[in-house]
Backbone bond lengths (Angstrom), bond angles and torsions (degrees), N, CA, C in turn:
res aa  C-N    CA-C-N  psi(-1)  N-CA   C-N-CA  omega(-1)  CA-C   N-CA-C  phi
1 M - - - 1.449 - - 1.520 109.02 -
2 H 1.308 115.41 134.62 1.461 120.62 -179.98 1.520 110.15 -80.39
3 S 1.297 114.25 145.31 1.461 118.29 177.86 1.529 109.51 -75.87
4 I 1.288 116.13 160.62 1.460 121.56 179.54 1.525 110.38 -62.93
5 A 1.320 117.63 -37.04 1.460 121.22 179.58 1.530 111.21 -62.44
6 T 1.344 117.10 -40.16 1.459 121.15 179.29 1.532 110.60 -66.23
7 I 1.311 116.44 -42.97 1.467 121.00 178.98 1.527 110.39 -63.94
8 N 1.331 116.42 -43.85 1.471 120.02 178.47 1.520 110.95 -62.80
9 Q 1.330 117.64 -40.79 1.455 121.10 179.91 1.528 110.75 -63.16
10 R 1.326 117.74 -41.33 1.463 121.38 177.56 1.524 111.27 -62.83
11 Q 1.334 116.29 -42.26 1.459 119.98 179.27 1.527 111.10 -64.11
12 I 1.325 116.66 -39.62 1.463 120.81 178.18 1.526 110.01 -64.11
13 E 1.343 117.26 -44.07 1.468 121.24 179.40 1.525 111.23 -64.31
14 N 1.343 117.29 -41.97 1.471 120.71 178.04 1.524 111.09 -63.80
15 H 1.322 116.62 -41.37 1.457 121.20 178.85 1.527 110.39 -64.02
16 A 1.329 117.61 -42.26 1.461 121.72 179.00 1.527 110.71 -64.82
17 A 1.329 117.58 -40.44 1.467 121.05 179.52 1.530 110.30 -65.16
18 R 1.327 117.64 -41.47 1.468 120.55 177.43 1.529 110.58 -64.76
19 G 1.321 117.01 -39.08 1.463 120.99 177.77 1.515 111.70 -63.54
20 R 1.346 117.29 -41.83 1.465 120.93 178.25 1.517 110.97 -64.64
21 A 1.333 116.61 -42.16 1.468 120.46 179.82 1.531 110.43 -63.27
22 L 1.321 117.06 -41.86 1.464 121.00 178.80 1.526 110.30 -66.23
23 N 1.320 116.86 -41.16 1.466 120.96 178.30 1.526 110.94 -63.62
24 D 1.333 117.32 -41.89 1.467 121.00 178.03 1.529 111.12 -62.95
25 A 1.330 116.43 -41.52 1.464 120.25 179.55 1.524 110.57 -65.56
26 A 1.325 117.24 -41.74 1.465 120.94 178.76 1.525 110.38 -65.05
27 T 1.323 117.34 -39.45 1.466 121.17 178.45 1.516 110.91 -62.98
28 R 1.336 116.96 -44.75 1.467 120.44 178.50 1.526 111.25 -62.26
29 L 1.330 116.70 -40.02 1.463 120.58 179.23 1.526 110.79 -64.65
30 L 1.323 117.57 -44.70 1.461 120.65 178.88 1.525 111.52 -64.90
31 Q 1.331 116.93 -38.59 1.458 119.45 177.28 1.522 110.80 -63.37
32 R 1.329 116.61 -37.65 1.467 120.57 178.08 1.521 110.99 -65.10
33 V 1.337 115.70 -44.82 1.456 120.38 -176.11 1.528 111.44 -75.80
34 L 1.334 116.54 -45.10 1.462 120.70 -174.32 1.520 113.86 -97.70
35 G 1.324 117.23 -1.89 1.459 120.74 -178.13 1.516 111.62 -68.35
36 C 1.288 114.66 178.32 1.467 121.59 -177.92 1.531 110.13 -70.98
37 W 1.327 115.04 129.53 1.461 121.00 177.09 1.522 111.18 -112.64
38 Q 1.331 116.65 5.63 1.450 119.73 -172.43 1.525 112.68 -86.03
39 H 1.297 118.23 -36.20 1.465 123.77 176.63 1.530 113.82 58.07
40 D 1.303 116.68 31.62 1.465 121.32 173.70 1.531 105.87 -100.21
41 L 1.346 115.77 81.79 1.461 121.36 -167.90 1.525 112.90 -97.48
42 S 1.326 114.51 150.20 1.458 122.24 177.83 1.524 110.32 -76.07
43 R 1.311 114.99 -179.61 1.457 119.93 172.30 1.529 107.93 -68.65
44 P 1.328 119.84 162.66 1.469 121.34 179.46 1.527 112.17 -69.06
45 F 1.323 115.59 141.22 1.457 123.45 173.93 1.514 108.71 -117.89
46 S 1.332 117.28 143.59 1.465 122.04 173.40 1.514 108.13 -119.35
47 H 1.340 115.22 130.18 1.460 120.89 -179.70 1.518 108.45 -152.26
48 R 1.332 115.67 125.14 1.467 122.24 178.46 1.524 112.27 53.63
49 G 1.315 116.33 44.79 1.457 121.26 175.53 1.514 115.02 78.79
50 R 1.319 118.34 4.66 1.455 122.01 -179.80 1.516 108.89 -117.00
51 T 1.317 117.54 137.63 1.462 121.91 176.79 1.525 107.65 -115.62
52 Y 1.329 116.11 132.05 1.461 120.38 -175.50 1.524 109.81 -151.78
53 R 1.332 115.23 167.35 1.454 122.90 174.09 1.522 107.29 -124.41
54 V 1.329 116.51 152.89 1.459 121.94 -176.22 1.525 109.16 -120.77
55 C 1.331 116.51 136.85 1.459 121.27 175.20 1.526 107.61 -70.33
56 V 1.317 117.40 127.01 1.457 120.98 -177.44 1.532 112.43 -76.08
57 K 1.332 117.42 -11.85 1.462 120.27 179.84 1.524 112.93 -94.40
58 C 1.336 117.92 -41.14 1.474 119.29 -175.34 1.528 113.70 -116.23
59 G 1.339 118.56 -15.01 1.460 120.89 176.86 1.521 115.27 88.09
60 M 1.324 118.26 1.57 1.462 119.96 177.92 1.527 109.82 -76.86
61 S 1.329 116.16 152.12 1.462 121.73 -175.64 1.516 111.27 -110.71
62 R 1.335 115.21 156.74 1.460 122.53 171.83 1.513 107.53 -137.84
63 D 1.329 116.29 143.64 1.458 121.19 179.47 1.525 110.20 -66.50
64 F 1.328 115.27 153.51 1.457 121.68 -177.76 1.517 108.54 -134.98
65 N 1.334 116.25 134.74 1.461 122.25 177.81 1.526 107.96 -101.08
66 P 1.358 118.27 107.01 1.463 119.60 -177.22 1.532 113.42 -69.89
67 D 1.330 117.77 -23.42 1.466 119.84 178.82 1.526 111.34 -70.03
68 A 1.333 116.34 -45.83 1.467 120.90 179.35 1.530 111.57 -90.31
69 W 1.338 116.66 -10.13 1.449 124.11 -178.43 1.523 110.69 56.60
70 K 1.362 115.62 48.33 1.462 121.39 -179.20 1.517 110.26 -135.32
71 T 1.325 115.55 145.19 1.455 122.94 173.47 1.520 107.60 -86.76
72 H 1.333 116.83 139.78 1.465 119.74 -178.39 1.518 110.22 -148.08
73 G 1.306 115.53 165.09 1.463 121.96 176.38 1.521 112.86 83.88
74 P 1.334 115.43 173.43 1.458 120.40 -178.42 1.529 112.08 -78.06
75 S 1.306 116.07 163.95 1.462 121.63 173.99 1.516 109.15 -75.83
76 Y 1.324 116.93 147.07 1.460 121.14 178.28 1.516 109.16 -153.58
77 R 1.310 115.25 159.95 1.458 121.49 176.40 1.516 108.96 -88.66
78 L 1.317 116.48 135.52 1.459 120.46 174.95 1.515 108.77 -79.00
79 P 1.340 117.83 141.22 1.462 119.32 176.26 1.528 109.69 -67.64
80 A 1.316 115.77 152.32 1.462 120.48 179.28 1.523 109.81 -64.22
81 N 1.313 116.40 141.77 1.459 122.07 178.38 1.517 107.75 -85.23
82 M 1.326 116.34 90.07 1.457 121.07 -174.53 1.523 112.05 -66.80
83 S 1.329 118.31 -28.98 1.460 119.18 179.74 1.526 110.08 -65.02
84 Y 1.330 117.84 -35.96 1.455 121.30 177.24 1.531 110.01 -62.52
85 Y 1.345 116.58 -46.51 1.457 119.70 -178.93 1.519 111.88 -66.66
86 N 1.332 117.50 -35.68 1.455 120.49 177.64 1.525 111.03 -65.14
87 V 1.327 118.01 -41.60 1.458 121.64 178.42 1.519 110.06 -64.40
88 M 1.334 117.21 -44.30 1.457 120.80 -179.19 1.518 111.49 -63.80
89 S 1.348 118.05 -41.73 1.454 119.70 -179.94 1.521 110.98 -68.62
90 T 1.332 118.26 -33.77 1.466 121.61 176.66 1.515 110.43 -66.50
91 E 1.340 117.09 -40.78 1.467 120.65 178.94 1.523 110.84 -66.38
92 R 1.322 117.92 -37.59 1.465 120.78 179.43 1.521 110.98 -67.48
93 K 1.345 116.73 -38.97 1.465 119.85 179.20 1.535 110.80 -66.52
94 A 1.342 116.17 -35.50 1.456 120.02 -179.43 1.527 112.08 -72.10
95 A 1.316 117.22 -26.34 1.478 120.91 -177.23 1.507 113.23 -76.96
């Protein structure tokens, strides 16, 4: 017989998994609706093992497959490159 604590823990984990799945679905839907519709994309860029193209009008990115030479997946915003900003602020302080 399972203890009440074990049963409660399973229910909490199942609830969290359902919440994550719902959140992922909502995120995909919003990306579809609010994503880039312009498709005026740059040449492919490769950085840290990822290849992508960037919309020259809004700045959103899409993944790129260099083997098939095709853009795929939803549009998304790239996170800010904080290391670049840290280097620039250090150089400005030194000047």
